[in-house]
KOLTILO-475870 format. One record per residue (C-alpha): x, y, z; residue number from 1. Coordinates in nm, 2 decimals. Example, Ala and Ser with C-alpha at 12.3 -4.5 7.8 and 13.67 -1.06 7.14 Angstrom:
// KOLTILO-475870
        x        y        z     i
     1.23    -0.45     0.78     1
     1.37    -0.11     0.71     2
This chain:
// KOLTILO-475870
        x        y        z     i
     8.26    14.46    13.71     1
     8.27    14.80    13.53     2
     7.96    15.00    13.43     3
     7.94    14.86    13.08     4
     7.95    14.50    13.21     5
     7.70    14.59    13.48     6
     7.46    14.74    13.21     7
     7.47    14.42    13.01     8
     7.43    14.20    13.32     9
     7.13    14.41    13.45    10
     6.96    14.39    13.11    11
     6.99    14.01    13.11    12
     6.87    13.99    13.47    13
     6.57    14.21    13.39    14
     6.46    13.99    13.10    15
     6.50    13.67    13.30    16
     6.32    13.80    13.60    17
     6.03    13.95    13.40    18
     5.99    13.62    13.21    19
     5.99    13.43    13.54    20
     5.74    13.67    13.69    21
     5.51    13.61    13.39    22
     5.54    13.24    13.44    23
     5.46    13.27    13.81    24
     5.18    13.53    13.81    25
     5.00    13.47    13.48    26
     5.07    13.12    13.37    27
     5.11    12.98    13.73    28
     5.40    12.76    13.61    29
     5.73    12.90    13.75    30
     6.05    12.75    13.63    31
     6.26    12.88    13.93    32
     6.21    12.84    14.30    33
     6.13    13.16    14.50    34
     6.47    13.14    14.66    35
     6.65    13.14    14.33    36
     6.43    13.43    14.20    37
     6.50    13.63    14.52    38
     6.87    13.59    14.46    39
     6.84    13.72    14.10    40
     6.63    14.02    14.22    41
     6.88    14.10    14.49    42
     7.16    14.10    14.24    43
     6.97    14.33    14.01    44
     6.88    14.56    14.31    45
     7.25    14.58    14.41    46
     7.36    14.66    14.05    47
     7.10    14.94    14.02    48
     7.18    15.07    14.36    49
     7.55    15.09    14.26    50
     7.46    15.25    13.92    51
     7.13    15.43    13.96    52
     7.12    15.55    13.60    53
     7.08    15.19    13.50    54
     6.73    15.18    13.64    55
     6.46    15.15    13.37    56
     6.09    15.21    13.39    57
     6.03    14.84    13.32    58
     6.27    14.71    13.57    59
     6.13    14.44    13.81    60
     6.26    14.65    14.10    61
     6.02    14.93    14.01    62
     5.69    14.74    14.04    63
     5.54    14.49    14.28    64
     5.37    14.21    14.09    65
     5.22    14.11    13.75    66
     4.89    14.22    13.59    67
     4.56    14.11    13.75    68
     4.42    13.79    13.62    69
     4.11    13.80    13.39    70
     3.78    13.71    13.55    71
     3.80    13.94    13.85    72
     3.69    14.30    13.87    73
     3.97    14.55    13.90    74
     4.01    14.75    14.21    75
     4.22    15.07    14.24    76
     4.39    15.10    14.57    77
     4.35    15.42    14.77    78
     4.72    15.41    14.85    79
     4.98    15.20    14.67    80
     5.05    14.86    14.80    81
     5.42    14.82    14.82    82
     5.65    14.53    14.85    83
     6.00    14.50    15.02    84
     6.36    14.48    14.91    85
     6.55    14.18    15.05    86
     6.84    14.14    15.28    87
     7.01    13.81    15.34    88
     7.29    13.89    15.60    89
     7.37    14.11    15.89    90
     7.59    14.32    15.66    91
     7.30    14.37    15.43    92
     7.09    14.49    15.72    93
     7.37    14.74    15.83    94
     7.39    14.87    15.48    95
     7.01    14.92    15.48    96
     7.02    15.12    15.81    97
     7.30    15.33    15.67    98
     7.09    15.41    15.36    99
     6.80    15.51    15.58   100
     7.01    15.73    15.79   101
     7.16    15.90    15.48   102
     6.81    15.98    15.35   103
     6.69    16.11    15.68   104
     7.00    16.32    15.73   105
     7.07    16.16    16.07   106
     7.41    16.02    16.15   107
     7.25    15.78    16.39   108
     6.89    15.68    16.43   109
     6.78    15.78    16.78   110
     6.64    15.56    17.05   111
     6.31    15.71    17.16   112
     6.18    15.73    17.51   113
     5.84    15.59    17.43   114
     5.90    15.31    17.17   115
     6.17    15.10    17.01   116
     6.36    15.18    16.69   117
     6.24    14.88    16.49   118
     5.94    14.65    16.47   119
     5.99    14.29    16.36   120
     5.72    14.08    16.19   121
     5.74    13.72    16.09   122
     5.74    13.73    15.71   123
     5.46    13.49    15.61   124
     5.49    13.30    15.28   125
     5.15    13.41    15.15   126
     5.00    13.69    14.94   127
     4.91    14.05    15.04   128
     4.55    14.17    15.06   129
     4.37    14.50    15.12   130
     4.05    14.50    15.33   131
     3.79    14.79    15.34   132
     3.52    14.83    15.60   133
     3.23    15.08    15.60   134
     3.02    15.14    15.91   135
     3.21    14.84    16.06   136
     3.11    14.60    15.78   137
     3.35    14.43    15.54   138
     3.26    14.56    15.19   139
     3.56    14.50    14.97   140
     3.89    14.29    14.96   141
     4.15    14.30    14.69   142
     4.48    14.14    14.60   143
     4.79    14.36    14.56   144
     4.81    14.32    14.18   145
     5.06    14.56    14.04   146
     5.05    14.78    14.36   147
     4.81    15.03    14.21   148
     4.53    14.80    14.08   149
     4.44    14.47    14.22   150
     4.17    14.20    14.19   151
     3.84    14.21    14.37   152
     3.83    13.89    14.57   153
     3.58    14.00    14.83   154
     3.36    13.69    14.82   155
     3.66    13.46    14.85   156
     3.80    13.66    15.14   157
     3.47    13.63    15.32   158
     3.52    13.25    15.34   159
     3.83    13.30    15.56   160
     3.74    13.28    15.93   161
     4.03    13.50    16.04   162
     3.90    13.80    15.85   163
     3.61    13.96    16.04   164
     3.29    14.03    15.84   165
     3.20    14.29    16.10   166
     3.43    14.49    16.33   167
     3.37    14.51    16.71   168
     3.13    14.76    16.84   169
     3.26    15.11    16.93   170
     3.24    15.06    17.30   171
     3.43    14.74    17.29   172
     3.69    14.88    17.06   173
     3.74    15.18    17.30   174
     3.77    14.94    17.59   175
     4.03    14.73    17.41   176
     4.23    15.04    17.31   177
     4.24    15.16    17.67   178
     4.35    14.81    17.77   179
     4.64    14.84    17.52   180
     4.74    15.17    17.68   181
     4.65    15.37    17.37   182
     4.48    15.66    17.54   183
     4.56    15.91    17.27   184
     4.38    15.68    17.01   185
     4.09    15.64    17.25   186
     4.04    16.02    17.26   187
     4.06    16.05    16.88   188
     3.81    15.76    16.83   189
     3.57    15.90    17.09   190
     3.55    16.23    16.89   191
     3.55    16.07    16.55   192
     3.50    15.70    16.53   193
     3.60    15.59    16.17   194
     3.32    15.53    15.92   195
     3.57    15.37    15.68   196
     3.86    15.15    15.78   197
     4.12    15.02    15.54   198
     4.36    14.74    15.65   199
     4.63    14.54    15.49   200
     4.73    14.19    15.57   201
     4.84    13.85    15.44   202
     4.65    13.54    15.33   203
     4.83    13.21    15.38   204
     4.77    12.83    15.40   205
     4.88    12.63    15.70   206
     5.11    12.34    15.66   207
     4.85    12.08    15.78   208
     4.59    12.21    15.53   209
     4.85    12.22    15.25   210
     4.94    11.85    15.31   211
     4.57    11.76    15.32   212
     4.48    11.94    15.00   213
     4.78    11.80    14.81   214
     4.69    11.45    14.92   215
     4.33    11.50    14.79   216
     4.46    11.64    14.46   217
     4.69    11.35    14.42   218
     4.42    11.09    14.49   219
     4.21    11.25    14.21   220
     4.50    11.24    13.97   221
     4.53    11.62    13.96   222
     4.84    11.84    13.97   223
     4.98    11.90    14.32   224
     5.14    12.22    14.44   225
     5.51    12.27    14.52   226
     5.45    12.49    14.83   227
     5.17    12.64    15.05   228
     5.20    12.98    14.89   229
     5.13    12.86    14.54   230
     4.82    12.67    14.67   231
     4.71    12.98    14.87   232
     4.73    13.20    14.56   233
     4.54    12.94    14.35   234
     4.27    12.91    14.62   235
     4.21    13.29    14.65   236
     4.18    13.32    14.27   237
     3.90    13.07    14.24   238
     3.59    13.21    14.06   239
     3.38    12.98    14.28   240
     3.40    13.09    14.65   241
     3.29    12.75    14.77   242
     3.62    12.61    14.64   243
     3.81    12.88    14.84   244
     3.60    12.79    15.15   245
     3.71    12.42    15.12   246
     4.07    12.52    15.13   247
     4.05    12.67    15.49   248
     4.29    12.96    15.43   249
     4.41    13.18    15.71   250
     4.51    13.54    15.75   251
     4.69    13.80    15.97   252
     4.64    14.17    15.95   253
     4.96    14.38    15.97   254
     4.90    14.74    15.85   255
     4.65    15.01    15.92   256
     4.60    15.25    15.62   257
     4.34    15.47    15.79   258
     4.49    15.74    16.01   259
     4.37    15.71    16.36   260
     4.66    15.90    16.51   261
     4.89    15.60    16.53   262
     5.25    15.71    16.59   263
     5.43    15.38    16.55   264
     5.39    15.06    16.35   265
     5.37    14.86    16.67   266
     5.07    15.07    16.77   267
     4.90    14.98    16.44   268
     4.92    14.61    16.54   269
     4.76    14.69    16.88   270
     4.49    14.90    16.72   271
     4.41    14.62    16.47   272
     4.38    14.37    16.75   273
     4.15    14.62    16.94   274
     3.91    14.63    16.63   275
     3.89    14.25    16.61   276
     4.16    14.16    16.36   277
     4.39    13.86    16.40   278
     4.75    13.97    16.43   279
     5.06    13.75    16.46   280
     5.14    13.71    16.83   281
     5.51    13.64    16.76   282
     5.59    13.99    16.63   283
     5.82    14.19    16.85   284
     5.98    14.53    16.88   285
     6.36    14.57    16.87   286
     6.57    14.85    17.02   287
     6.84    14.82    16.76   288
     6.99    14.59    16.49   289
     7.15    14.37    16.75   290
     6.81    14.28    16.89   291
     6.69    14.23    16.53   292
     6.97    13.98    16.47   293
     6.88    13.79    16.79   294
     6.51    13.78    16.68   295
     6.62    13.65    16.34   296
     6.84    13.38    16.49   297
     6.56    13.27    16.72   298
     6.32    13.21    16.44   299
     6.57    13.06    16.21   300
     6.57    12.76    16.45   301
     6.21    12.78    16.57   302
     6.04    12.83    16.23   303
     5.99    12.45    16.18   304
     5.76    12.45    16.49   305
     5.52    12.70    16.34   306
     5.20    12.57    16.18   307
     5.26    12.78    15.87   308
     5.57    12.87    15.66   309
     5.78    13.18    15.70   310
     6.08    13.28    15.49   311
     6.22    13.56    15.71   312
     6.13    13.88    15.89   313
     5.99    14.21    15.79   314
     6.19    14.48    15.98   315
     6.02    14.82    15.99   316
     6.13    15.16    16.12   317
     5.88    15.18    16.40   318
     5.83    15.56    16.40   319
     5.56    15.64    16.14   320
     5.67    16.00    16.09   321
     6.03    15.89    16.01   322
     5.90    15.60    15.80   323
     5.70    15.84    15.58   324
     5.99    16.09    15.57   325
     6.22    15.82    15.43   326
     5.99    15.77    15.13   327
     5.97    15.51    14.86   328
     6.24    15.39    14.62   329
     6.11    15.19    14.32   330
     5.87    14.92    14.45   331
     5.96    14.94    14.82   332
     5.96    15.18    15.12   333
     6.31    15.28    15.22   334
     6.24    15.23    15.59   335
     6.13    14.86    15.57   336
     6.31    14.55    15.45   337
     6.25    14.18    15.42   338
     6.53    14.01    15.62   339
     6.52    13.67    15.47   340
     6.64    13.34    15.62   341
     6.93    13.19    15.44   342
     6.78    13.04    15.13   343
     6.79    12.67    15.03   344
     6.87    12.79    14.68   345
     7.07    13.08    14.55   346
     7.24    13.19    14.23   347
     7.61    13.23    14.17   348
     7.88    13.19    13.90   349
     8.10    12.89    13.82   350
     8.46    13.01    13.81   351
     8.63    12.68    13.71   352
     8.58    12.31    13.73   353
     8.85    12.10    13.91   354
     8.90    11.73    13.92   355
     8.91    11.54    14.25   356
     9.05    11.19    14.27   357
     8.87    10.98    14.53   358
     8.98    10.69    14.74   359
     8.87    10.44    14.48   360
     9.04    10.62    14.19   361
     8.72    10.77    14.06   362
     8.75    11.12    13.91   363
     8.49    11.36    14.02   364
     8.44    11.71    13.86   365
     8.39    11.98    14.12   366
     8.25    12.33    14.04   367
     8.45    12.62    14.20   368
     8.20    12.91    14.25   369
     8.18    13.26    14.36   370
     8.09    13.25    14.74   371
     7.72    13.24    14.81   372
     7.51    13.18    15.12   373
     7.29    12.88    15.10   374
     7.12    12.69    15.39   375
     7.30    12.90    15.65   376
     7.66    12.84    15.52   377
     7.88    13.00    15.26   378
     7.92    12.77    14.95   379
     8.22    12.79    14.72   380
     8.22    12.43    14.58   381
     7.96    12.19    14.45   382
     8.01    11.83    14.32   383
     7.91    11.77    13.96   384
     7.93    11.39    14.01   385
     8.04    11.30    13.66   386
     8.08    11.41    13.30   387
     7.73    11.29    13.21   388
     7.58    11.52    13.48   389
     7.77    11.82    13.33   390
     7.63    11.74    12.99   391
     7.28    11.70    13.13   392
     7.30    12.04    13.29   393
     7.46    12.19    12.98   394
     7.71    12.36    13.21   395
     7.99    12.57    13.09   396
     8.27    12.74    13.29   397
     8.15    13.10    13.36   398
     7.78    13.01    13.37   399
     7.54    13.16    13.63   400
     7.38    12.86    13.81   401
     7.12    12.78    14.08   402
     7.28    12.61    14.38   403
     7.07    12.40    14.61   404
     7.13    12.27    14.96   405
     6.87    12.11    15.20   406
     6.96    12.01    15.55   407
     7.30    11.86    15.57   408
     7.29    11.75    15.20   409
     7.60    11.83    14.99   410
     7.55    12.14    14.78   411
     7.46    12.07    14.42   412
     7.39    12.27    14.10   413
     7.03    12.22    13.99   414
     7.00    12.46    13.70   415
     7.20    12.66    13.45   416
     7.07    13.01    13.36   417
     7.17    13.00    13.00   418
     6.99    13.33    12.92   419
     7.26    13.51    13.12   420
     7.55    13.39    12.91   421
     7.78    13.65    12.76   422
     7.95    13.44    12.50   423
     8.28    13.41    12.70   424
     8.18    13.09    12.87   425
     8.40    12.78    12.81   426
     8.32    12.42    12.75   427
     8.46    12.16    13.00   428
     8.63    11.84    12.89   429
     8.73    11.55    13.12   430
     9.11    11.49    13.12   431
     9.26    11.20    12.93   432
     9.51    11.12    13.21   433
     9.49    11.13    13.59   434
     9.57    11.49    13.70   435
     9.77    11.35    14.00   436
     9.98    11.06    13.88   437
     9.95    11.09    13.50   438
     9.81    10.74    13.45   439
     9.56    10.67    13.18   440
     9.19    10.66    13.27   441
     8.93    10.40    13.21   442
     8.56    10.46    13.17   443
     8.33    10.26    13.40   444
     7.96    10.33    13.33   445
     7.93    10.71    13.39   446
     8.26    10.74    13.58   447
     8.63    10.78    13.48   448
     8.88    10.59    13.70   449
     9.26    10.62    13.74   450
     9.41    10.29    13.63   451
     9.69    10.32    13.88   452
     9.58    10.16    14.20   453
     9.87    10.31    14.39   454
     9.78    10.66    14.27   455
     9.89    10.91    14.54   456
     9.56    11.09    14.54   457
     9.35    10.77    14.60   458
     9.60    10.65    14.86   459
     9.56    10.98    15.04   460
     9.18    10.97    15.02   461
     9.18    10.62    15.16   462
     9.38    10.74    15.45   463
     9.14    11.02    15.52   464
     8.85    10.77    15.50   465
     9.02    10.53    15.74   466
     9.05    10.79    16.03   467
     8.70    10.95    15.96   468
     8.43    10.97    16.22   469
     8.23    10.66    16.10   470
     8.55    10.45    16.07   471
     8.83    10.46    16.33   472
     8.72    10.80    16.45   473
     9.07    10.94    16.52   474
     8.99    11.29    16.64   475
     9.26    11.55    16.57   476
     9.40    11.38    16.26   477
     9.29    11.62    15.99   478
     9.38    11.61    15.62   479
     9.67    11.85    15.66   480
     9.84    11.65    15.93   481
     9.79    11.33    15.74   482
     9.94    11.49    15.43   483
    10.25    11.58    15.64   484
    10.29    11.22    15.76   485
    10.28    11.11    15.39   486
    10.51    11.39    15.27   487
    10.77    11.32    15.54   488
    10.75    10.94    15.47   489
    10.65    10.87    15.82   490
    10.37    10.64    15.70   491
    10.30    10.45    15.38   492
     9.95    10.32    15.47   493
     9.69    10.35    15.75   494
     9.85    10.06    15.95   495
    10.17    10.27    15.99   496
     9.97    10.52    16.20   497
     9.98    10.27    16.49   498
    10.36    10.25    16.48   499
    10.42    10.63    16.51   500
    10.61    10.75    16.82   501
    10.60    11.09    16.98   502
    10.96    11.15    16.87   503
    10.85    11.10    16.50   504
    10.60    11.38    16.53   505
    10.80    11.63    16.73   506
    11.03    11.70    16.43   507
    10.73    11.82    16.23   508
    10.69    12.20    16.19   509
    10.45    12.36    16.44   510
    10.40    12.04    16.63   511
    10.53    12.05    16.99   512
    10.57    11.78    17.25   513
    10.22    11.82    17.40   514
    10.05    11.81    17.05   515
    10.26    11.51    16.96   516
    10.15    11.33    17.28   517
     9.78    11.40    17.21   518
     9.80    11.27    16.86   519
     9.97    10.95    16.96   520
     9.71    10.90    17.23   521
     9.43    10.96    16.98   522
     9.57    10.69    16.76   523
     9.66    10.43    17.03   524
     9.31    10.45    17.19   525
     9.15    10.34    16.87   526
     9.32    10.00    16.83   527
     8.99     9.83    16.92   528
     8.70     9.87    16.67   529
     8.37     9.70    16.60   530
     8.34     9.49    16.28   531
     8.09     9.72    16.09   532
     8.32    10.02    16.15   533
     8.63     9.82    16.05   534
     8.47     9.70    15.72   535
     8.37    10.05    15.64   536
     8.72    10.19    15.72   537
     8.88     9.96    15.46   538
     8.74    10.18    15.19   539
     8.61     9.90    14.97   540
     8.45    10.03    14.65   541
     8.06    10.06    14.69   542
     8.08     9.97    15.07   543
     7.91    10.24    15.27   544
     7.81    10.24    15.63   545
     7.49    10.04    15.58   546
     7.64     9.78    15.35   547
     7.92     9.74    15.61   548
     7.65     9.68    15.88   549
     7.47     9.43    15.66   550
     7.80     9.24    15.58   551
     7.89     9.24    15.95   552
     7.55     9.11    16.05   553
     7.58     8.82    15.80   554
     7.92     8.73    15.93   555
     7.80     8.74    16.29   556
     7.50     8.53    16.22   557
     7.67     8.27    16.00   558
     7.99     8.23    16.20   559
     7.86     8.32    16.55   560
     8.17     8.53    16.60   561
     8.01     8.70    16.90   562
     8.08     8.37    17.09   563
     8.45     8.34    16.99   564
     8.74     8.59    16.96   565
     8.82     8.63    16.60   566
     9.13     8.81    16.48   567
     9.14     9.05    16.18   568
     9.31     8.78    15.97   569
     9.03     8.53    16.07   570
     8.78     8.79    15.95   571
     8.97     8.83    15.63   572
     8.98     8.45    15.57   573
     8.60     8.43    15.63   574
     8.52     8.69    15.38   575
     8.78     8.56    15.13   576
     8.60     8.22    15.14   577
     8.25     8.37    15.07   578
     8.13     8.31    14.71   579
     7.96     8.57    14.50   580
     7.63     8.38    14.56   581
     7.69     8.40    14.94   582
     7.75     8.77    14.92   583
     7.44     8.84    14.70   584
     7.22     8.66    14.95   585
     7.29     8.95    15.19   586
     7.01     9.21    15.19   587
     7.09     9.52    14.98   588
     7.39     9.36    14.82   589
     7.36     9.30    14.45   590
     7.60     9.16    14.19   591
     7.80     9.49    14.15   592
     7.86     9.53    14.53   593
     7.93     9.16    14.58   594
     8.19     9.16    14.30   595
     8.36     9.46    14.47   596
     8.38     9.28    14.80   597
     8.49     8.95    14.64   598
     8.77     9.13    14.44   599
     8.90     9.32    14.74   600
     8.95     9.01    14.96   601
     9.12     8.83    14.67   602
     9.39     9.08    14.62   603
     9.72     8.99    14.79   604
     9.81     9.35    14.88   605
     9.48     9.38    15.07   606
     9.53     9.06    15.26   607
     9.89     9.18    15.36   608
     9.73     9.50    15.48   609
     9.50     9.31    15.71   610
     9.79     9.11    15.84   611
     9.98     9.43    15.90   612
     9.69     9.58    16.10   613
     9.67     9.27    16.32   614
    10.05     9.28    16.37   615
    10.03     9.65    16.50   616
     9.77     9.55    16.75   617
     9.43     9.64    16.59   618
     9.15     9.42    16.74   619
     8.79     9.35    16.65   620
     8.54     9.42    16.93   621
     8.22     9.22    16.98   622
     7.98     9.44    16.79   623
     7.67     9.22    16.80   624
     7.37     9.41    16.90   625
     7.09     9.26    17.11   626
     6.75     9.23    16.93   627
     6.50     9.35    17.19   628
     6.21     9.21    16.99   629
     6.14     9.14    16.62   630
     5.85     9.38    16.56   631
     6.05     9.55    16.27   632
     6.19     9.22    16.13   633
     6.18     9.23    15.75   634
     6.12     9.61    15.74   635
     6.37     9.84    15.58   636
     6.40    10.21    15.66   637
     6.56    10.51    15.49   638
     6.63    10.82    15.70   639
     6.65    11.17    15.54   640
     6.67    11.52    15.70   641
     6.76    11.60    16.06   642
     6.56    11.47    16.36   643
     6.49    11.68    16.67   644
     6.45    11.41    16.95   645
     6.76    11.21    16.86   646
     7.04    11.19    16.61   647
     7.00    10.98    16.30   648
     7.27    10.74    16.43   649
     7.06    10.69    16.75   650
     6.75    10.63    16.54   651
     6.93    10.37    16.32   652
     7.05    10.18    16.63   653
     6.70    10.17    16.78   654
     6.55    10.04    16.45   655
     6.82     9.77    16.43   656
     6.76     9.68    16.79   657
     6.40     9.60    16.69   658
     6.51     9.38    16.40   659
     6.47     9.65    16.13   660
     6.72     9.71    15.85   661
     6.86    10.05    15.74   662
     6.93    10.14    15.37   663
     7.09    10.45    15.22   664
     6.88    10.45    14.90   665
     6.51    10.44    14.83   666
     6.36    10.17    14.62   667
     6.03     9.99    14.57   668
     6.15     9.74    14.83   669
     6.19    10.01    15.10   670
     5.93     9.98    15.37   671
     5.93    10.33    15.51   672
     6.12    10.66    15.45   673
     6.15    10.87    15.77   674
     6.15    11.24    15.69   675
     6.30    11.49    15.93   676
     6.37    11.87    15.89   677
     6.51    11.98    15.56   678
     6.49    11.64    15.38   679
     6.68    11.57    15.07   680
     6.57    11.42    14.74   681
     6.50    11.08    14.90   682
     6.16    11.22    15.03   683
     6.06    11.31    14.67   684
     6.17    10.97    14.54   685
     5.96    10.80    14.81   686
     5.66    10.99    14.69   687
     5.73    10.90    14.33   688
     5.76    10.53    14.42   689
     5.46    10.53    14.66   690
     5.68    10.43    14.95   691
     5.51    10.52    15.29   692
     5.66    10.83    15.46   693
     5.70    10.85    15.84   694
     5.73    11.17    16.03   695
     5.96    11.18    16.33   696
     5.65    11.14    16.56   697
     5.53    10.84    16.37   698
     5.88    10.68    16.40   699
     5.88    10.74    16.77   700
     5.54    10.57    16.80   701
     5.68    10.27    16.63   702
     5.99    10.26    16.84   703
     5.81    10.29    17.18   704
């Protein structure tokens, strides 16, 4: 991007961010998530850092927050309340350290004899406050506002138990300081104990209180809040302090403005604690960036166990003299930075839209994007599902978009930032013919499907599906190797895999004798398979893992196949003889799915494929599971998010063993939705439909 392009991009980013900040701080109705807004601000910061003369006085990077709300007295801060620039990766952090070193004129920041180089704080997802004490009594508290002028919320802050209304007495403070090993501070305070003390900190709302308050708001038919931070902000800005008191806000102190001779930021935390302030016990010092990275990784995995939300770390140059010497740039101190966790949402650009042909012949548009980190991984592709979804989003090739990913959910585009368009974006049109085989397409509801049932692309995808983990689970047979088998005409379909010999594979490029032996062994050890896995492996349209389990359970119950050894052909005959009415009587199988099963088992080529599988030695294992008791009989469960005490597969097996059913989709008929860490959209749908939600602990209680 040249300077002229950067100038235009920066202007559009400034306008969008300023508008979003107004929606968030003044109207209290943001249109973007904090993660998406952070990504836009980071992009603007990087552009202005590359081209400093692009910085304007009204740039969002040059101020902290919006104007104070009406209804509160304005308070001028004695020293400006700053915010932090963001870093999202280890490389960002290394760049930050290099910038600090350049400003300080040091080639390398020194490791000091008495204290560590950095101090790391958990970055609370709350709002910053300033507290002033006179003669040990709390006299005024204010929000950050625009950094220079905030809002007087003293009466509301007095309702927060964590904020002391009176500091500890002098003798107790001195005793605490000595206990902390701060002898030099003790001597200063003995001579001149502070009449005025100014402290900065954070107000936040715990997760338990957030859930309680949202539940109360919902029961009264009032608007609920999207996250604890929004509710904390709304609570602190109440004109009636009794409402604030009912919200049970919490607070940590993290900065001492008054000069008591503190030499490091770590000392400030210890001094605050000595005076009676609540500080975060999880904050730690770090000798260098390597220790910072370890601390970041530690809390990336442990953050879910905290009773409050954090969105990263604040990393500060511990030495106060160096910190002050580094100065301020725009809205932020140079020597401190917010090292964010990988966001669940981020912004990026769509480079092109490709078409993927699936195992059932359905064409799926896939967005190819500039690489972006979301949810701990680098994202370059996101499914767009179908043409209707592209139209709903209003997406064009070249657009800047918001990409979302929660837990192990496939990344998706949730928003198109049309204000950032340059006029060079291009409309996308679905092809008229299959991009792989050239056959004409047919429209089926919202999907386009290749009319050629032997299309190479769908045949290849069916093969990938057949060997996948939830099907035959043939480890080591990746897509590239399977493509080679097809390209070299070693196989025509999945049944041919079981006829391969070591000599067939040794001729392939980069595949030696040992590798060939391992692959043949991986295939031959998978000749026996349970019925649910087998039905899933066939790749029948609309038949996922749970439908395969339901179909298998019906066959087991009706034909008692657990008492007799049935061959694959026998199973095929049983399913071929089922009517549409029989199939629709199975839980979670409607007319559309029933028709798909019926059609598959009435196609000659599919019956021949089953015969071929039996001929090459594939056998069905007894897959009936013992029902331990029937306490969950008639109850259906949907699982979303990751569980800590067990895998989702283990949880499903335990539910089935107690007579319960598993479903992949949420409906009014769903009994319970089990929500783990980073749940997907199923949790929201459950709330909308009023379906009871179980935590992992509640599920464990039921399974015991």
